[in-house]
C-alpha positions as CSV (number, residue, x, y, z in Angstrom):
1,M,0.0,0.0,0.0
2,T,1.2,3.5,-0.9
3,I,0.1,6.5,1.1
4,L,-0.3,9.7,-0.9
5,L,-1.9,11.8,1.9
6,D,-2.7,11.4,5.6
7,E,-3.8,14.7,7.2
8,R,-6.1,16.1,9.8
9,I,-7.7,19.5,9.1
10,S,-9.2,21.6,11.8
11,R,-13.0,22.0,11.9
12,T,-13.8,25.5,10.7
13,L,-16.6,25.8,13.2
14,D,-14.2,25.2,16.1
15,I,-11.8,27.8,14.7
16,L,-14.6,30.3,14.4
17,L,-15.5,29.7,18.1
18,R,-11.9,29.9,19.2
19,D,-11.4,33.2,17.5
20,W,-14.7,34.9,18.2
21,A,-16.4,33.5,21.3
22,R,-14.4,35.9,23.5
23,N,-15.2,38.8,25.7
24,D,-13.1,41.2,23.7
25,H,-15.5,40.8,20.8
26,R,-18.6,41.5,23.0
27,G,-21.2,43.6,21.2
28,A,-20.0,42.5,17.7
29,M,-22.5,41.2,15.1
30,L,-21.1,38.1,13.3
31,E,-22.5,36.3,10.2
32,A,-20.8,33.2,8.8
33,W,-21.6,30.7,6.0
34,L,-20.4,27.2,6.7
35,F,-20.8,23.6,5.4
36,E,-22.4,22.6,8.7
37,D,-25.8,21.3,9.6
38,E,-28.4,23.4,11.4
39,A,-28.0,21.8,14.8
40,A,-24.2,22.5,14.9
41,R,-24.7,26.1,13.7
42,R,-27.4,26.8,16.3
43,A,-25.2,25.4,19.1
44,A,-22.3,27.6,18.0
45,E,-24.6,30.6,17.9
46,A,-25.5,29.9,21.6
47,V,-21.8,29.7,22.5
48,L,-21.1,33.1,20.8
49,A,-24.1,34.6,22.5
50,E,-22.7,33.7,25.9
51,A,-19.6,35.7,24.9
52,G,-21.8,38.7,24.0
53,V,-21.4,38.2,20.2
54,R,-24.7,38.3,18.2
55,A,-24.3,35.7,15.5
56,R,-26.2,34.1,12.6
57,L,-24.5,31.1,11.1
58,R,-25.9,30.0,7.8
59,S,-25.3,27.2,5.2
60,A,-22.9,27.9,2.4
61,Y,-24.4,24.9,0.6
62,K,-27.8,25.6,-1.1
63,P,-28.3,28.8,0.9
64,L,-31.7,29.7,-0.6
65,V,-33.2,26.4,0.3
66,H,-31.8,26.6,3.8
67,A,-33.2,30.2,4.2
68,F,-36.7,29.0,3.4
69,L,-36.3,26.0,5.8
70,E,-34.7,28.0,8.7
71,E,-35.5,31.7,8.5
72,F,-38.5,32.6,6.5
73,E,-42.1,32.6,7.6
74,T,-43.8,30.3,5.0
75,G,-47.2,29.9,6.5
76,N,-50.1,31.6,4.5
77,L,-47.9,32.4,1.5
78,K,-49.7,33.4,-1.7
79,R,-46.8,34.0,-4.1
80,V,-43.0,33.7,-4.1
81,T,-40.8,35.6,-6.6
82,V,-37.1,34.8,-6.7
83,H,-34.5,36.7,-8.7
84,Y,-31.5,34.3,-8.9
85,P,-27.9,35.4,-9.6
86,V,-26.5,35.1,-13.1
87,H,-22.7,35.2,-13.1
88,E,-20.5,35.3,-16.2
89,E,-18.2,32.6,-14.8
90,A,-21.0,30.1,-14.2
91,D,-23.7,28.4,-16.2
92,P,-26.6,30.8,-16.6
93,L,-28.9,28.3,-14.9
94,R,-26.4,27.4,-12.1
95,F,-28.2,29.4,-9.3
96,L,-31.6,28.4,-10.6
97,S,-30.6,24.8,-10.2
98,E,-29.1,25.5,-6.8
99,A,-32.5,26.7,-5.7
100,Y,-33.9,23.2,-6.4
101,P,-36.3,21.7,-5.1
102,L,-37.8,24.9,-3.7
103,A,-40.7,24.9,-6.2
104,A,-41.8,21.5,-4.8
105,L,-41.2,22.4,-1.2
106,L,-43.5,25.4,-1.5
107,G,-46.4,23.1,-2.2
108,G,-49.3,24.8,-4.0
109,V,-47.8,28.3,-3.6
110,E,-47.4,30.2,-6.9
111,A,-43.6,30.6,-7.5
112,H,-41.7,32.6,-10.1
113,F,-38.0,32.4,-10.8
114,E,-36.4,35.1,-12.8
115,P,-32.7,35.8,-13.7
116,G,-31.1,38.6,-11.8
117,A,-27.8,40.3,-11.3
118,A,-24.3,38.9,-10.8
119,D,-24.2,40.1,-7.1
120,M,-24.2,36.5,-5.6
121,T,-27.5,37.3,-4.0
122,Y,-31.0,35.8,-4.3
123,H,-33.6,38.6,-4.1
124,V,-36.8,37.2,-2.7
125,A,-40.3,38.7,-2.4
126,L,-42.8,36.8,-0.3
127,E,-46.4,37.8,-0.8
128,Y,-48.9,36.6,1.9
129,Q,-52.6,35.9,1.9
130,D,-53.3,39.0,4.0
131,G,-51.6,41.3,1.4
132,H,-48.3,42.1,3.1
133,V,-45.0,41.5,1.3
134,A,-41.7,40.6,2.8
135,E,-38.5,41.1,0.9
136,H,-35.2,39.2,1.6
137,A,-31.7,39.2,0.2
138,V,-30.1,35.7,0.5
139,F,-26.3,35.8,0.0
140,A,-24.8,32.9,-1.9
141,P,-21.1,32.9,-1.0
142,N,-19.0,31.9,-3.9
143,C,-15.4,32.4,-5.2
144,L,-13.4,31.6,-8.3
145,S,-11.3,28.5,-7.8
146,H,-8.7,27.2,-10.2
147,N,-9.3,23.6,-10.9
148,H,-7.4,20.5,-12.1
149,L,-8.2,21.3,-15.7
150,D,-6.6,24.7,-15.6
151,Q,-10.0,26.3,-15.6
152,D,-11.7,28.6,-13.1
153,D,-14.9,27.4,-11.4
154,L,-17.3,29.5,-9.4
155,T,-17.7,27.5,-6.3
156,P,-19.6,27.8,-3.0
157,T,-17.2,28.8,-0.1
158,G,-17.2,29.8,3.5
159,W,-17.7,33.5,4.3
160,L,-17.3,35.7,7.3
161,R,-19.0,39.1,8.0
162,V,-18.4,41.0,11.2
163,T,-19.8,44.4,12.0
164,E,-20.3,46.6,15.1
165,R,-17.0,45.6,16.5
166,P,-15.9,47.1,19.8
167,D,-13.3,49.9,19.8
168,G,-14.1,50.8,16.2
169,A,-12.2,47.9,14.7
170,R,-12.9,47.7,10.9
171,D,-15.6,45.5,9.5
172,L,-14.9,42.1,8.0
173,D,-16.5,40.8,4.8
174,A,-14.5,38.1,3.0
175,P,-14.5,34.5,1.9
176,F,-12.5,31.8,3.8
177,E,-11.7,28.3,3.0
178,T,-13.6,25.8,5.1
179,E,-12.3,22.3,6.1
180,I,-14.4,20.5,3.4
181,E,-12.9,22.8,0.7
182,Q,-9.4,22.1,2.2
183,V,-10.0,18.4,2.1
184,F,-11.0,18.5,-1.5
185,H,-8.1,20.7,-2.6
186,S,-5.6,18.7,-0.5
187,V,-6.6,15.4,-2.2
188,M,-6.5,16.9,-5.7
189,A,-3.0,18.4,-5.0
190,A,-1.7,15.0,-3.6
191,V,-3.0,13.2,-6.7
192,A,-1.5,15.8,-9.0
193,A,1.9,15.6,-7.2
194,H,2.2,11.8,-7.4
195,E,4.4,10.2,-10.0
196,W,2.0,8.0,-11.8
197,P,3.1,5.2,-14.2
198,D,3.2,5.8,-17.9
199,T,0.6,3.1,-18.7
200,E,-2.9,2.4,-17.5
201,P,-4.2,1.3,-15.1
202,Y,-2.2,3.6,-12.8
203,A,-3.2,1.6,-9.7
204,E,-5.6,-1.2,-8.7
205,T,-7.5,1.0,-6.2
206,I,-7.1,4.7,-5.5
207,A,-8.9,5.0,-2.1
208,I,-9.9,8.4,-0.6
209,D,-11.1,7.9,3.0
210,V,-12.6,10.9,4.7
211,T,-14.4,11.5,8.0
212,I,-15.9,14.9,8.3
213,P,-18.9,16.8,9.8
214,G,-21.4,18.3,7.4
215,I,-25.0,18.5,6.2
216,E,-27.2,15.4,5.8
217,R,-30.8,16.8,5.6
218,P,-33.7,15.0,4.0
219,L,-36.3,17.2,2.3
220,D,-40.0,16.8,2.1
221,Y,-40.2,16.0,-1.7
222,G,-39.5,12.7,-3.3
223,D,-36.1,11.2,-2.4
224,E,-34.5,14.7,-2.0
225,V,-31.8,15.2,0.5
226,M,-29.0,17.8,1.0
227,S,-25.7,16.1,1.7
228,T,-22.3,17.7,1.7
229,R,-20.6,14.3,2.2
230,E,-22.3,12.8,-0.8
231,A,-21.4,15.9,-2.8
232,L,-17.8,15.4,-1.7
233,H,-17.8,11.8,-2.9
234,E,-19.2,12.9,-6.3
235,D,-16.7,15.7,-6.7
236,F,-13.8,13.5,-5.9
237,Y,-14.8,10.7,-8.2
238,F,-15.5,12.7,-11.3
239,S,-12.7,15.2,-10.7
240,L,-10.2,12.4,-10.5
241,L,-11.6,10.9,-13.7
242,E,-11.2,14.3,-15.3
243,F,-7.6,14.6,-14.0
244,F,-6.6,11.2,-15.4
245,K,-8.3,11.9,-18.8
246,R,-6.3,15.1,-19.1
247,K,-3.1,13.3,-18.1
248,S,-3.7,10.7,-20.8
249,G,-4.6,13.4,-23.4
250,R,-8.2,12.3,-23.7
251,P,-11.1,14.8,-24.2
252,P,-13.4,15.5,-21.2
253,E,-16.3,13.4,-22.6
254,D,-14.1,10.3,-22.9
255,R,-15.2,7.2,-21.0
256,S,-12.3,4.9,-21.9
257,V,-9.6,6.1,-19.5
258,Q,-8.6,3.2,-17.2
259,P,-6.9,4.8,-14.1
260,G,-8.0,1.9,-11.8
261,Q,-10.8,1.8,-9.3
262,I,-11.4,5.2,-7.7
263,V,-13.2,4.9,-4.3
264,P,-14.1,7.9,-2.2
265,D,-15.5,6.7,1.1
266,I,-16.9,9.7,2.9
267,R,-18.2,9.1,6.4
268,A,-19.7,11.3,9.2
269,G,-17.3,12.5,11.8
270,N,-17.1,15.0,14.7
271,G,-14.4,17.5,15.2
272,D,-11.5,17.7,12.8
273,A,-11.7,16.3,9.4
274,H,-9.4,13.3,8.6
275,V,-8.4,12.5,5.0
276,R,-6.3,9.7,3.8
277,V,-5.4,8.8,0.2
278,T,-3.8,5.4,-0.5
279,L,-3.1,3.1,-3.4
280,R,-4.2,-0.4,-2.6
281,A,-4.1,-3.8,-4.3
282,F,-7.3,-5.8,-4.8
283,G,-8.1,-8.4,-2.3
284,P,-9.9,-11.7,-3.0
285,P,-13.3,-10.9,-4.5
286,E,-15.9,-10.7,-1.8
287,N,-19.6,-9.7,-2.1
288,P,-21.2,-7.9,0.9
289,A,-24.0,-9.7,2.5
290,R,-27.5,-8.5,1.5
291,P,-30.8,-9.8,2.8
292,E,-32.5,-12.6,0.8
293,Q,-35.5,-11.1,-1.0
294,D,-38.6,-12.1,-2.9
295,I,-37.6,-10.8,-6.3
296,E,-41.3,-9.9,-7.1
297,T,-41.5,-7.6,-4.0
298,A,-37.8,-6.7,-3.4
299,D,-37.5,-3.4,-1.5
300,A,-33.7,-3.1,-2.0
301,A,-31.0,-4.4,-4.2
302,P,-30.5,-8.2,-3.6
303,G,-27.1,-9.9,-3.3
304,L,-25.2,-10.9,-6.4
305,E,-25.3,-14.5,-5.3
306,Q,-29.1,-14.5,-5.2
307,I,-29.3,-12.9,-8.6
308,Y,-27.1,-15.6,-10.0
309,R,-29.2,-18.3,-8.3
310,E,-32.4,-16.8,-9.9
311,L,-30.6,-16.7,-13.2
312,A,-29.5,-20.3,-13.0
313,A,-33.1,-21.4,-12.5
314,L,-34.1,-20.0,-15.9
315,P,-34.1,-22.2,-19.0
316,G,-31.4,-21.5,-21.5
317,K,-27.7,-21.9,-22.3
318,A,-25.4,-20.4,-19.7
319,F,-22.4,-18.3,-20.6
320,E,-20.1,-16.0,-18.6
321,G,-17.4,-13.4,-18.8
322,I,-15.0,-12.3,-16.1
323,S,-14.6,-9.0,-14.3
324,R,-11.3,-7.1,-13.7
325,E,-11.3,-8.4,-10.0
326,G,-12.1,-12.0,-11.0
327,R,-15.9,-12.2,-10.5
328,P,-18.0,-14.1,-13.0
329,V,-20.2,-12.0,-15.3
330,R,-23.0,-14.5,-15.9
331,G,-25.7,-14.6,-18.6
332,L,-28.0,-17.0,-20.5
333,Y,-29.4,-17.4,-24.0
334,R,-32.7,-19.2,-24.8
335,T,-33.5,-19.5,-28.5
336,G,-37.0,-19.2,-29.9
337,S,-39.0,-18.4,-33.0
338,R,-39.6,-14.7,-32.1
339,P,-37.1,-12.0,-33.0
340,A,-34.0,-12.1,-30.7
341,V,-33.7,-9.5,-28.0
342,L,-30.7,-8.8,-25.8
343,V,-31.5,-7.7,-22.2
344,T,-28.8,-6.2,-20.0
345,S,-28.6,-4.4,-16.7
346,G,-26.1,-3.4,-14.1
347,Q,-23.7,-1.8,-16.5
348,H,-23.6,1.0,-14.0
349,A,-23.9,-0.9,-10.8
350,N,-25.2,1.9,-8.5
351,E,-28.4,1.9,-10.7
352,T,-30.1,-0.7,-8.6
353,S,-33.6,-1.2,-9.9
354,A,-32.6,-2.6,-13.3
355,P,-31.3,-6.0,-12.3
356,V,-34.5,-6.8,-10.4
357,G,-36.8,-5.4,-13.0
358,T,-35.1,-7.2,-15.9
359,L,-35.0,-10.5,-13.9
360,R,-38.8,-10.3,-13.2
361,A,-39.4,-9.6,-16.9
362,V,-37.1,-12.3,-18.3
363,Q,-38.8,-14.8,-16.0
364,R,-42.1,-13.9,-17.6
365,L,-40.9,-13.8,-21.2
366,L,-39.2,-17.2,-21.0
367,A,-42.6,-18.7,-20.0
368,N,-43.3,-18.4,-23.7
369,P,-41.5,-21.2,-25.5
370,D,-41.2,-18.9,-28.6
371,A,-39.3,-16.1,-26.7
372,N,-35.8,-15.6,-28.0
373,I,-33.9,-13.9,-25.2
374,A,-30.2,-13.3,-24.3
375,Y,-29.8,-11.9,-20.8
376,V,-27.0,-10.5,-18.6
377,P,-28.5,-9.3,-15.3
378,V,-25.3,-7.6,-13.8
379,E,-22.7,-6.6,-16.3
380,N,-20.5,-4.9,-13.7
381,P,-20.2,-7.3,-10.7
382,D,-17.2,-5.5,-9.2
383,G,-19.2,-2.2,-9.1
384,Y,-22.2,-4.1,-7.7
385,A,-20.0,-5.4,-4.8
386,L,-18.4,-2.0,-4.2
387,H,-21.9,-0.3,-4.2
388,G,-23.1,-2.8,-1.5
389,R,-20.0,-2.1,0.6
390,L,-20.3,1.7,0.4
391,C,-24.1,1.5,1.2
392,E,-23.3,-0.1,4.5
393,S,-22.2,3.3,5.9
394,N,-24.1,5.6,3.6
395,P,-27.2,3.9,2.2
396,R,-28.8,7.2,0.9
397,H,-25.8,8.3,-1.2
398,M,-25.7,7.7,-4.9
399,H,-22.1,6.3,-4.9
400,H,-21.0,6.9,-8.5
401,A,-17.7,5.2,-7.6
402,A,-19.6,2.0,-8.3
403,R,-20.7,3.3,-11.8
404,Y,-17.7,2.0,-13.8
405,T,-15.6,-1.1,-13.7
406,S,-12.6,-1.7,-11.5
407,L,-10.4,-0.5,-14.3
408,G,-12.1,2.9,-13.9
409,C,-13.8,2.9,-17.3
410,D,-17.4,2.5,-18.6
411,L,-17.4,-1.2,-19.7
412,E,-18.8,-0.2,-23.2
413,Y,-15.6,1.8,-23.8
414,G,-12.9,-0.5,-22.6
415,R,-10.0,-1.6,-24.8
416,K,-10.5,-4.9,-26.6
417,E,-7.8,-6.9,-24.8
418,P,-8.2,-8.2,-22.2
419,V,-11.9,-8.2,-22.8
420,Y,-13.2,-8.4,-19.1
421,E,-16.8,-7.4,-18.5
422,I,-17.9,-6.6,-22.0
423,G,-17.1,-10.2,-23.0
424,A,-20.4,-11.4,-21.6
425,R,-22.4,-8.9,-23.7
426,N,-20.3,-9.9,-26.8
427,Q,-21.1,-13.6,-26.2
428,A,-24.8,-12.7,-25.9
429,L,-24.8,-10.9,-29.2
430,E,-22.9,-13.6,-30.9
431,L,-25.3,-16.3,-29.7
432,S,-28.4,-14.4,-30.4
433,G,-27.7,-12.0,-33.2
434,A,-30.2,-9.6,-31.5
435,Q,-31.1,-6.5,-33.4
436,L,-32.7,-4.9,-30.4
437,H,-30.7,-4.4,-27.2
438,L,-32.6,-3.4,-24.1
439,N,-30.0,-1.8,-21.9
440,F,-31.5,-0.9,-18.5
441,H,-30.2,1.9,-16.4
442,G,-31.0,4.4,-13.6
443,Y,-29.9,7.8,-12.5
444,P,-29.9,9.8,-9.3
445,A,-33.3,10.0,-7.5
446,H,-32.2,13.2,-5.8
447,E,-30.1,16.2,-6.9
448,W,-26.6,15.4,-8.1
449,T,-24.1,18.2,-7.3
450,R,-20.4,18.9,-7.5
451,P,-20.1,22.0,-5.4
452,F,-16.3,22.2,-5.4
453,T,-15.9,22.3,-9.2
454,G,-18.8,24.6,-10.1
455,Y,-21.8,22.9,-8.6
456,L,-23.5,21.3,-11.7
457,P,-22.1,17.8,-12.5
458,R,-19.9,18.6,-15.6
459,G,-20.9,16.6,-18.6
460,F,-24.0,15.2,-16.9
461,E,-26.1,18.4,-16.4
462,L,-29.1,16.8,-18.0
463,W,-29.2,14.2,-15.2
464,S,-28.6,16.5,-12.2
465,I,-32.3,16.7,-11.2
466,P,-34.8,13.9,-11.4
467,K,-37.2,14.1,-14.3
468,G,-39.1,10.8,-14.0
469,F,-38.7,7.6,-15.9
470,F,-36.8,8.4,-19.1
471,L,-36.2,6.5,-22.4
472,V,-33.2,6.9,-24.7
473,M,-33.4,5.3,-28.1
474,R,-30.2,5.1,-30.2
475,H,-30.5,3.7,-33.6
476,H,-28.5,3.1,-36.8
477,P,-29.5,5.8,-39.3
478,S,-31.5,3.4,-41.6
479,W,-33.6,2.2,-38.6
480,G,-35.0,5.7,-37.6
481,E,-38.6,4.9,-38.5
482,T,-38.6,1.6,-36.7
483,A,-37.0,3.2,-33.7
484,R,-39.7,5.8,-33.4
485,T,-42.5,3.2,-33.9
486,L,-40.9,1.1,-31.2
487,V,-40.7,4.0,-28.7
488,E,-44.3,5.0,-29.4
489,A,-45.5,1.4,-28.8
490,V,-43.4,1.0,-25.6
491,T,-44.6,4.3,-24.1
492,T,-48.2,3.4,-25.0
493,G,-47.8,0.1,-23.2
494,L,-46.3,1.9,-20.1
495,S,-49.5,3.9,-19.9
496,A,-51.0,0.9,-18.1
497,V,-48.5,1.1,-15.2
498,P,-50.4,2.6,-12.3
499,G,-49.0,5.9,-11.1
500,L,-46.3,6.2,-13.7
501,A,-47.9,9.1,-15.7
502,E,-48.5,11.1,-12.5
503,F,-45.0,10.3,-11.2
504,N,-43.4,11.6,-14.4
505,R,-45.6,14.7,-14.8
506,R,-44.7,15.9,-11.3
507,Q,-41.0,15.3,-11.6
508,V,-40.8,16.8,-15.1
509,E,-42.8,19.9,-13.8
510,I,-40.4,20.6,-10.9
511,C,-37.3,19.8,-13.0
512,S,-38.3,22.1,-15.8
513,I,-38.8,25.0,-13.3
514,H,-35.2,24.6,-11.9
515,S,-33.4,23.6,-15.2
516,G,-35.0,26.1,-17.6
517,G,-37.3,23.8,-19.6
518,T,-37.5,20.3,-21.2
519,P,-34.7,19.7,-23.8
520,Y,-36.3,16.4,-24.8
521,E,-39.7,15.3,-26.2
522,I,-42.4,13.7,-24.1
523,I,-44.2,10.8,-25.7
524,N,-47.2,9.4,-23.8
525,D,-46.0,11.1,-20.6
526,I,-42.5,9.6,-20.9
527,P,-39.5,11.9,-21.5
528,C,-37.6,10.6,-24.5
529,L,-34.4,11.2,-26.5
530,I,-34.2,9.5,-30.0
531,T,-30.9,9.8,-31.8
532,A,-29.1,8.3,-34.7
533,D,-25.9,6.6,-33.4
534,E,-23.8,3.9,-35.1
535,R,-21.5,3.0,-32.3
536,H,-23.7,0.2,-30.9
537,P,-23.5,-3.2,-32.7
538,S,-27.3,-3.7,-32.5
539,P,-29.2,-1.4,-34.8
540,L,-31.7,-0.6,-32.1
541,T,-30.6,0.2,-28.5
542,L,-33.3,1.2,-26.0
543,I,-32.0,2.6,-22.8
544,T,-34.1,3.1,-19.7
545,E,-33.3,5.7,-17.0
546,F,-35.3,5.4,-13.8
547,P,-34.4,7.8,-10.9
548,D,-33.4,4.9,-8.6
549,E,-29.9,5.3,-7.2
550,T,-30.9,5.8,-3.6
551,I,-34.4,4.5,-3.2
552,Y,-35.8,1.7,-1.0
553,G,-39.2,0.3,0.0
554,D,-42.3,1.2,-2.0
555,A,-40.3,3.6,-4.3
556,Y,-37.9,0.8,-5.1
557,R,-40.7,-1.7,-5.9
558,F,-42.3,0.9,-8.1
559,A,-39.0,1.4,-10.0
560,H,-38.3,-2.3,-10.7
561,T,-42.0,-2.8,-11.7
562,V,-41.6,0.0,-14.3
563,Q,-38.4,-1.5,-15.6
564,M,-40.1,-4.9,-15.8
565,A,-43.0,-3.5,-17.7
566,T,-40.7,-1.8,-20.2
567,V,-38.9,-5.1,-21.1
568,I,-42.1,-6.8,-21.7
569,A,-43.6,-4.0,-23.7
570,A,-40.5,-3.6,-25.8
571,E,-40.2,-7.3,-26.6
572,E,-43.8,-7.5,-27.6
573,A,-43.6,-4.3,-29.7
574,F,-40.4,-5.4,-31.5
575,A,-41.9,-8.8,-32.4
576,S,-45.0,-7.1,-33.8
577,I,-42.9,-4.6,-35.8
578,M,-40.6,-7.2,-37.2
579,A,-43.6,-9.5,-38.1
580,A,-45.2,-6.6,-40.0
581,Q,-42.0,-6.1,-42.1
582,V,-41.9,-9.7,-43.3
């Protein structure tokens, strides 16, 4: 094991109290913006008050949402108008997105969001049922930060304002770097300073272990939660991928870079932050224990062993590939007289509803002796195991570290030799000759942010806010008409799923308010993107995206039921379309 960094960083809140909770500051007025939860901030205000310092400590992360939750009177509201900042160094919709999910939290209150000035301040007007109006200015502390791509990001930061100081001392009004920002920058600096090998992968596992205080606050809308620790995981993972892409000379959108397995493990702590970066070797493949489930009613992701037992009970010819860490990638093929369909799931292993939904569907399809199905339920078993391990400490985090393989790449984009995970899909296509590939996925069920590199997840902005169950159809150019006919048939079939249309309408409505519209078409209440694309071997690839990465219970059952219904509807529609062309 190689240690790149092992450091303790003082908690900013403790430093603030050390410096300001003193009698010589008695009478001062102090405002600070921190990455701390409300309970810790209120406790610190009480300590400052005992020292005679009037203090208001606010959140530097999503300050407008926190202001509505903590400071504003929201009873009897009639109308809310928000003018959000627009800054030349940020995406024009950045601060509108950062206000998410305020439109949903306001319930039935009329809400208007309008672009404003570049003054880093939300200007809010609250109109009440009795006619009176309250106006508020909500500061959003940000600074320009030079990133690992030699670019400048406008990023949330700590901030301190002090007025009415005794003895006429000058006022303070300036940013300061909090411990969570220091942790992020220290890790990026340590990785940049290391002498990496010339060839990929650069390590087996690059582990970033952090314990740190912060915000973990569920919200009263869907699966929404504000979590600074989750955001730190996301920023580490994608920033390191970007760093290694740049090191290898690849463009930002590349998914083939193979740095090795990148694993940020961010846990709750008290007091000082502790950060450790190590390069580790793989151990023997182990799968974390998960409760045995009835697949029909599963309320969380089952264990890999159970999925493979369920797979082995199905009729058909078994085949398998191998993962980077040595886990089997299992599948089956059962030939029949209907047009062949390839069904895969678990390519991105933190998208947990797809393996259960596809398994339920394939069980039903294979009851028909004419069905012609190739199936791989978990294409990325290393990621599936990592996701299970990370969920043991943070079950409500999206854990994109489990998205790609242990080589660090998306399995569709890996080099040809050695084949590893994509080998199972290749075998399925060779056995079946399927012209339709049903590739089942998910995406975050709550907001996805990267606050320390500009807030919006670079390259994935479309997926930063849930917008319901989504279909992506990629087709070879000559298959355009068939592709659209298939999507229309599938979305018509999904109209029969109870609650799906309402679920989608609500999420699309709220998402469009906070992201500036709907840059996709909606077919039978399903958001869809249909594009010509020749990079897939099958002429038709239908991809599902259910907002599922952190859901459990009834929400999870609904997700895998929708995934199941999509497989069945697509196979039936494809058979009908192909029969009509004969």
